[in-house]
PASEBA-1860 file (N, C-alpha, C; in nm, 3 decimals):
! residues 181
1> MKVMQKYF> 3.056/0.395/0.085/2.959/0.496/0.127/2.822/0.432/0.147 ~ 2.759/0.468/0.255/2.628/0.414/0.291/2.519/0.481/0.206 ~ 2.447/0.401/0.127/2.338/0.455/0.045/2.205/0.410/0.106 ~ 2.130/0.507/0.155/2.001/0.477/0.217/1.891/0.490/0.111 ~ 1.817/0.382/0.093/1.707/0.381/-0.003/1.575/0.380/0.072 ~ 1.469/0.417/0.002/1.335/0.416/0.063/1.259/0.292/0.017 ~ 1.191/0.228/0.113/1.114/0.107/0.089/0.982/0.117/0.165 ~ 0.886/0.034/0.127/0.770/0.009/0.212/0.713/-0.127/0.180
9> LAIVPEGE> 0.631/-0.179/0.271/0.571/-0.312/0.256/0.421/-0.297/0.236 ~ 0.369/-0.375/0.140/0.227/-0.360/0.106/0.170/-0.488/0.046 ~ 0.039/-0.492/0.047/-0.037/-0.590/-0.031/-0.062/-0.522/-0.165 ~ -0.021/-0.587/-0.273/-0.037/-0.529/-0.407/-0.118/-0.626/-0.491 ~ -0.243/-0.591/-0.523/-0.324/-0.682/-0.606/-0.262/-0.696/-0.745 ~ -0.285/-0.812/-0.803/-0.230/-0.839/-0.936/-0.343/-0.848/-1.038 ~ -0.305/-0.849/-1.163/-0.398/-0.879/-1.271/-0.502/-0.772/-1.296 ~ -0.624/-0.820/-1.327/-0.731/-0.732/-1.372/-0.767/-0.623/-1.270
17> FQERVTNL> -0.771/-0.658/-1.141/-0.810/-0.557/-1.043/-0.705/-0.446/-1.035 ~ -0.578/-0.481/-1.038/-0.471/-0.380/-1.040/-0.489/-0.288/-1.161 ~ -0.520/-0.349/-1.274/-0.540/-0.274/-1.398/-0.659/-0.178/-1.386 ~ -0.769/-0.224/-1.326/-0.888/-0.141/-1.310/-0.860/-0.020/-1.220 ~ -0.789/-0.044/-1.110/-0.758/0.067/-1.018/-0.660/0.164/-1.084 ~ -0.562/0.112/-1.155/-0.467/0.199/-1.227/-0.539/0.281/-1.332 ~ -0.633/0.219/-1.403/-0.713/0.294/-1.501/-0.790/0.407/-1.435 ~ -0.847/0.380/-1.318/-0.919/0.485/-1.245/-0.823/0.599/-1.208
25> KNEIRDRY> -0.705/0.565/-1.157/-0.608/0.669/-1.120/-0.567/0.750/-1.243 ~ -0.554/0.684/-1.357/-0.522/0.756/-1.483/-0.636/0.849/-1.524 ~ -0.760/0.802/-1.509/-0.876/0.887/-1.542/-0.883/1.008/-1.450 ~ -0.853/0.988/-1.322/-0.851/1.100/-1.226/-0.743/1.200/-1.267 ~ -0.628/1.149/-1.307/-0.521/1.239/-1.355/-0.569/1.320/-1.475 ~ -0.630/1.251/-1.572/-0.672/1.318/-1.695/-0.785/1.419/-1.673 ~ -0.881/1.384/-1.587/-0.997/1.471/-1.564/-0.970/1.583/-1.464 ~ -0.893/1.549/-1.358/-0.881/1.641/-1.244/-0.736/1.685/-1.216
33> QAKYALKS> -0.644/1.647/-1.301/-0.502/1.682/-1.287/-0.444/1.639/-1.151 ~ -0.493/1.531/-1.097/-0.441/1.476/-0.972/-0.364/1.348/-1.007 ~ -0.232/1.357/-1.004/-0.151/1.246/-1.054/-0.061/1.181/-0.950 ~ -0.056/1.235/-0.830/0.040/1.187/-0.731/0.022/1.038/-0.698 ~ -0.102/0.991/-0.696/-0.128/0.850/-0.662/-0.072/0.753/-0.765 ~ -0.034/0.804/-0.882/0.024/0.718/-0.986/0.171/0.687/-0.960 ~ 0.229/0.744/-0.855/0.370/0.717/-0.824/0.389/0.578/-0.764 ~ 0.279/0.508/-0.737/0.289/0.370/-0.685/0.173/0.290/-0.742
41> PAHITLKM> 0.191/0.157/-0.750/0.079/0.074/-0.793/-0.029/0.075/-0.684 ~ -0.151/0.035/-0.720/-0.257/0.023/-0.619/-0.209/-0.075/-0.512 ~ -0.228/-0.039/-0.386/-0.176/-0.122/-0.277/-0.245/-0.090/-0.145 ~ -0.224/-0.179/-0.049/-0.266/-0.159/0.090/-0.137/-0.157/0.171 ~ -0.102/-0.043/0.227/0.024/-0.029/0.301/0.018/-0.109/0.431 ~ 0.124/-0.188/0.455/0.138/-0.262/0.580/0.246/-0.200/0.669 ~ 0.351/-0.146/0.608/0.459/-0.077/0.680/0.491/0.049/0.602 ~ 0.475/0.162/0.666/0.499/0.292/0.603/0.641/0.301/0.548
49> PFRYNEAK> 0.663/0.391/0.450/0.797/0.405/0.393/0.905/0.426/0.499 ~ 1.017/0.358/0.476/1.131/0.365/0.567/1.261/0.367/0.486 ~ 1.365/0.419/0.548/1.498/0.420/0.485/1.577/0.300/0.536 ~ 1.651/0.237/0.443/1.731/0.120/0.479/1.858/0.120/0.394 ~ 1.967/0.075/0.453/2.095/0.070/0.384/2.087/-0.027/0.266 ~ 2.105/0.026/0.146/2.094/-0.055/0.025/2.192/-0.172/0.025 ~ 2.308/-0.156/0.088/2.408/-0.263/0.094/2.359/-0.381/0.178 ~ 2.257/-0.359/0.259/2.203/-0.465/0.346/2.070/-0.519/0.295
57> EEKLTELL> 2.037/-0.494/0.168/1.910/-0.540/0.111/1.893/-0.692/0.122 ~ 2.002/-0.765/0.097/1.994/-0.911/0.101/1.953/-0.959/0.240 ~ 2.012/-0.899/0.343/1.977/-0.934/0.481/1.831/-0.897/0.509 ~ 1.790/-0.780/0.461/1.651/-0.736/0.477/1.555/-0.838/0.417 ~ 1.583/-0.880/0.295/1.491/-0.974/0.228/1.494/-1.112/0.293 ~ 1.609/-1.155/0.345/1.616/-1.283/0.416/1.527/-1.280/0.541 ~ 1.540/-1.173/0.619/1.460/-1.161/0.741/1.311/-1.154/0.709 ~ 1.275/-1.077/0.607/1.134/-1.065/0.570/1.079/-1.196/0.515
65> TRFIGAYE> 1.159/-1.269/0.440/1.115/-1.399/0.387/1.075/-1.492/0.501 ~ 1.161/-1.500/0.602/1.132/-1.588/0.717/1.009/-1.541/0.794 ~ 1.004/-1.411/0.821/0.892/-1.358/0.899/0.758/-1.377/0.826 ~ 0.750/-1.331/0.703/0.625/-1.335/0.628/0.582/-1.478/0.597 ~ 0.679/-1.566/0.571/0.648/-1.705/0.540/0.582/-1.781/0.654 ~ 0.593/-1.729/0.776/0.533/-1.795/0.893/0.383/-1.767/0.906 ~ 0.329/-1.682/0.820/0.187/-1.645/0.826/0.112/-1.705/0.708 ~ -0.014/-1.736/0.731/-0.099/-1.795/0.628/-0.162/-1.687/0.539
73> PMSVTIRG> -0.195/-1.723/0.415/-0.268/-1.630/0.328/-0.399/-1.587/0.396 ~ -0.450/-1.473/0.356/-0.574/-1.420/0.414/-0.657/-1.356/0.304 ~ -0.778/-1.318/0.336/-0.866/-1.255/0.238/-0.903/-1.115/0.283 ~ -0.920/-1.027/0.185/-0.972/-0.893/0.209/-1.072/-0.863/0.099 ~ -1.163/-0.773/0.126/-1.258/-0.728/0.024/-1.243/-0.578/0.008 ~ -1.221/-0.537/-0.116/-1.212/-0.394/-0.149/-1.354/-0.351/-0.183 ~ -1.402/-0.248/-0.113/-1.542/-0.209/-0.132/-1.564/-0.063/-0.093 ~ -1.620/0.014/-0.184/-1.664/0.149/-0.152/-1.554/0.254/-0.158
81> VKTFGERV> -1.593/0.375/-0.192/-1.502/0.489/-0.196/-1.522/0.569/-0.068 ~ -1.412/0.600/-0.001/-1.416/0.672/0.125/-1.311/0.782/0.122 ~ -1.309/0.863/0.227/-1.213/0.974/0.232/-1.154/0.990/0.371 ~ -1.036/1.047/0.375/-0.978/1.100/0.498/-0.990/1.251/0.483 ~ -1.090/1.308/0.549/-1.115/1.452/0.536/-1.132/1.489/0.390 ~ -1.073/1.600/0.351/-1.072/1.639/0.210/-0.928/1.635/0.158 ~ -0.854/1.531/0.202/-0.714/1.518/0.161/-0.687/1.392/0.082 ~ -0.763/1.285/0.110/-0.735/1.154/0.050/-0.865/1.088/0.007
89> VYLGVDAG> -0.865/1.031/-0.114/-0.976/0.949/-0.162/-0.922/0.807/-0.172 ~ -0.995/0.711/-0.115/-0.945/0.574/-0.114/-1.058/0.473/-0.129 ~ -1.018/0.351/-0.163/-1.111/0.238/-0.166/-1.105/0.172/-0.029 ~ -1.222/0.144/0.028/-1.227/0.082/0.159/-1.182/-0.063/0.153 ~ -1.131/-0.113/0.264/-1.085/-0.251/0.274/-1.153/-0.316/0.393 ~ -1.232/-0.421/0.366/-1.289/-0.503/0.472/-1.191/-0.618/0.496 ~ -1.141/-0.627/0.619/-1.040/-0.728/0.649/-1.075/-0.798/0.779 ~ -1.032/-0.922/0.789/-1.051/-0.999/0.911/-0.943/-0.967/1.013
97> QDLYDFQR> -0.959/-1.022/1.131/-0.862/-1.000/1.238/-0.722/-1.048/1.199 ~ -0.716/-1.148/1.109/-0.584/-1.200/1.069/-0.496/-1.092/1.005 ~ -0.554/-1.001/0.928/-0.474/-0.893/0.868/-0.426/-0.796/0.977 ~ -0.514/-0.762/1.069/-0.475/-0.671/1.177/-0.366/-0.733/1.264 ~ -0.379/-0.863/1.293/-0.277/-0.932/1.372/-0.143/-0.936/1.298 ~ -0.149/-0.965/1.168/-0.027/-0.970/1.087/0.042/-0.833/1.086 ~ -0.035/-0.728/1.064/0.025/-0.594/1.059/0.085/-0.556/1.194 ~ 0.017/-0.591/1.303/0.069/-0.562/1.437/0.202/-0.635/1.459
105> DLKTFCKT> 0.205/-0.764/1.421/0.327/-0.842/1.437/0.439/-0.790/1.345 ~ 0.403/-0.748/1.225/0.500/-0.692/1.131/0.560/-0.563/1.188 ~ 0.476/-0.480/1.246/0.521/-0.355/1.307/0.623/-0.385/1.417 ~ 0.593/-0.483/1.501/0.684/-0.521/1.609/0.814/-0.578/1.553 ~ 0.803/-0.665/1.453/0.920/-0.724/1.387/1.009/-0.614/1.328 ~ 0.950/-0.519/1.260/1.027/-0.411/1.198/1.101/-0.327/1.302 ~ 1.037/-0.309/1.416/1.099/-0.230/1.522/1.213/-0.308/1.590 ~ 1.187/-0.434/1.624/1.286/-0.511/1.700/1.395/-0.573/1.614
113> ELNLVDEL> 1.360/-0.626/1.498/1.458/-0.697/1.414/1.526/-0.608/1.311 ~ 1.456/-0.506/1.263/1.512/-0.420/1.158/1.549/-0.281/1.210 ~ 1.519/-0.257/1.338/1.548/-0.127/1.401/1.483/-0.010/1.328 ~ 1.359/-0.031/1.283/1.286/0.074/1.213/1.197/0.150/1.309 ~ 1.175/0.275/1.279/1.090/0.361/1.362/0.945/0.317/1.347 ~ 0.876/0.318/1.459/0.733/0.285/1.464/0.656/0.413/1.431 ~ 0.614/0.427/1.305/0.543/0.547/1.260/0.402/0.551/1.319 ~ 0.346/0.671/1.332/0.209/0.686/1.382/0.111/0.605/1.297
121> SDRNFHPH> 0.129/0.609/1.164/0.039/0.535/1.074/0.053/0.384/1.091 ~ 0.170/0.338/1.137/0.188/0.196/1.165/0.109/0.157/1.290 ~ 0.102/0.249/1.386/0.032/0.220/1.512/-0.119/0.229/1.496 ~ -0.166/0.316/1.407/-0.310/0.335/1.385/-0.347/0.276/1.249 ~ -0.333/0.145/1.236/-0.353/0.077/1.109/-0.499/0.087/1.064 ~ -0.518/0.142/0.946/-0.650/0.154/0.884/-0.634/0.110/0.739 ~ -0.654/-0.020/0.712/-0.627/-0.068/0.575/-0.715/0.004/0.472 ~ -0.650/0.049/0.365/-0.719/0.121/0.258/-0.633/0.119/0.133
129> MTIAFKDL> -0.692/0.155/0.020/-0.621/0.160/-0.107/-0.640/0.301/-0.165 ~ -0.539/0.385/-0.153/-0.548/0.524/-0.196/-0.559/0.533/-0.348 ~ -0.652/0.618/-0.394/-0.665/0.640/-0.539/-0.637/0.786/-0.577 ~ -0.638/0.877/-0.480/-0.604/1.017/-0.507/-0.566/1.085/-0.376 ~ -0.456/1.162/-0.378/-0.414/1.237/-0.259/-0.307/1.339/-0.297 ~ -0.274/1.424/-0.205/-0.167/1.522/-0.212/-0.192/1.636/-0.309 ~ -0.211/1.607/-0.438/-0.226/1.715/-0.536/-0.372/1.739/-0.574 ~ -0.463/1.717/-0.480/-0.606/1.736/-0.506/-0.645/1.882/-0.489
137> KKSQFQNI> -0.727/1.930/-0.579/-0.782/2.065/-0.566/-0.910/2.053/-0.482 ~ -0.919/2.135/-0.379/-1.035/2.129/-0.290/-1.166/2.143/-0.368 ~ -1.166/2.227/-0.470/-1.287/2.249/-0.550/-1.329/2.125/-0.629 ~ -1.236/2.033/-0.652/-1.265/1.912/-0.730/-1.285/1.788/-0.643 ~ -1.261/1.801/-0.513/-1.259/1.684/-0.425/-1.387/1.600/-0.435 ~ -1.502/1.662/-0.415/-1.629/1.587/-0.419/-1.655/1.528/-0.557 ~ -1.612/1.598/-0.662/-1.627/1.543/-0.798/-1.546/1.415/-0.814 ~ -1.426/1.414/-0.758/-1.341/1.294/-0.765/-1.405/1.180/-0.688
145> VHFSSEKN> -1.459/1.210/-0.571/-1.526/1.106/-0.490/-1.644/1.048/-0.568 ~ -1.727/1.134/-0.624/-1.844/1.089/-0.700/-1.802/1.008/-0.823 ~ -1.707/1.060/-0.898/-1.658/0.992/-1.018/-1.603/0.853/-0.983 ~ -1.526/0.844/-0.876/-1.467/0.717/-0.834/-1.573/0.619/-0.787 ~ -1.674/0.669/-0.717/-1.783/0.583/-0.668/-1.859/0.519/-0.782 ~ -1.873/0.590/-0.893/-1.946/0.537/-1.009/-1.876/0.416/-1.071 ~ -1.749/0.399/-1.045/-1.672/0.288/-1.103/-1.701/0.154/-1.035 ~ -1.760/0.160/-0.915/-1.801/0.040/-0.842/-1.689/-0.065/-0.837
153> LTQKLVVA> -1.574/-0.025/-0.787/-1.460/-0.117/-0.776/-1.471/-0.201/-0.649 ~ -1.533/-0.315/-0.661/-1.547/-0.409/-0.550/-1.479/-0.539/-0.590 ~ -1.399/-0.593/-0.500/-1.325/-0.714/-0.534/-1.282/-0.786/-0.407 ~ -1.303/-0.916/-0.404/-1.247/-0.998/-0.296/-1.110/-1.043/-0.342 ~ -1.011/-1.025/-0.256/-0.874/-1.063/-0.288/-0.823/-1.167/-0.190 ~ -0.757/-1.268/-0.241/-0.684/-1.362/-0.156/-0.541/-1.309/-0.150 ~ -0.497/-1.277/-0.031/-0.364/-1.221/-0.012/-0.267/-1.336/0.013 ~ -0.186/-1.367/-0.088/-0.090/-1.477/-0.078/0.054/-1.426/-0.071
161> HVILLKKT> 0.073/-1.295/-0.095/0.207/-1.236/-0.096/0.206/-1.098/-0.032 ~ 0.320/-1.060/0.019/0.345/-0.924/0.063/0.460/-0.874/-0.024 ~ 0.451/-0.750/-0.067/0.549/-0.694/-0.159/0.634/-0.587/-0.090 ~ 0.765/-0.594/-0.113/0.856/-0.487/-0.074/0.870/-0.396/-0.195 ~ 0.833/-0.270/-0.179/0.847/-0.172/-0.287/0.967/-0.084/-0.257 ~ 1.032/-0.040/-0.363/1.152/0.043/-0.351/1.134/0.167/-0.438 ~ 1.171/0.281/-0.383/1.158/0.406/-0.459/1.278/0.423/-0.552 ~ 1.248/0.435/-0.680/1.352/0.452/-0.782/1.314/0.571/-0.868
169> EGVWELYK> 1.398/0.672/-0.867/1.375/0.793/-0.946/1.235/0.851/-0.925 ~ 1.194/0.856/-0.798/1.067/0.919/-0.762/0.943/0.833/-0.778 ~ 0.960/0.708/-0.821/0.846/0.618/-0.842/0.867/0.491/-0.760 ~ 0.758/0.441/-0.699/0.765/0.317/-0.623/0.752/0.198/-0.717 ~ 0.850/0.109/-0.712/0.850/-0.010/-0.797/0.846/-0.136/-0.712 ~ 0.783/-0.241/-0.766/0.781/-0.370/-0.698/0.924/-0.421/-0.696 ~ 0.975/-0.451/-0.577/1.115/-0.493/-0.566/1.126/-0.642/-0.535 ~ 1.049/-0.690/-0.436/1.059/-0.831/-0.396/0.923/-0.878/-0.346
177> KFKLG> 0.888/-1.000/-0.385/0.761/-1.061/-0.345/0.790/-1.169/-0.240 ~ 0.716/-1.163/-0.127/0.731/-1.260/-0.019/0.603/-1.342/-0.006 ~ 0.617/-1.473/-0.007/0.502/-1.563/-0.002/0.456/-1.584/0.142 ~ 0.325/-1.574/0.162/0.266/-1.608/0.291/0.246/-1.760/0.294 ~ 0.274/-1.820/0.410/0.249/-1.965/0.426/0.354/-2.055/0.369
END
């Protein structure tokens, strides 16, 4: 029987910065009862969630290893709290053309080599790190933005890996790490 699992590809910061962003998401949950963003680690999405045959995971990871390994590490800077309307609160990402080129090539690779659908969000790439969304109360939205801004989460990151995340029992877990370069 074919078991289709959900996956996505992202830049996932490690160490202290991941901890700081997770702490912020926990504080938002505790203060404002907005917990949906805790279903995944802090990340910058490169390929939106997609379904893939679990029996073909090995082939998926082989193809991604080759593709991602052909690209060099890059840098991004996480800076400032921003919003998409009154639906999403996120940390801004300053990135060079190399990240945009990589994401464009990844989108093409996913479509041609993995036969994945080209999602609208894949075509309109806007790198960001979501800290609150979906279960936000409109009356609390500006409070969450202000509270998050006070944390001053600014960090330069060297992106040396891309992570494949897999949804397990409703939570996104780190499944496989692919080295750039």
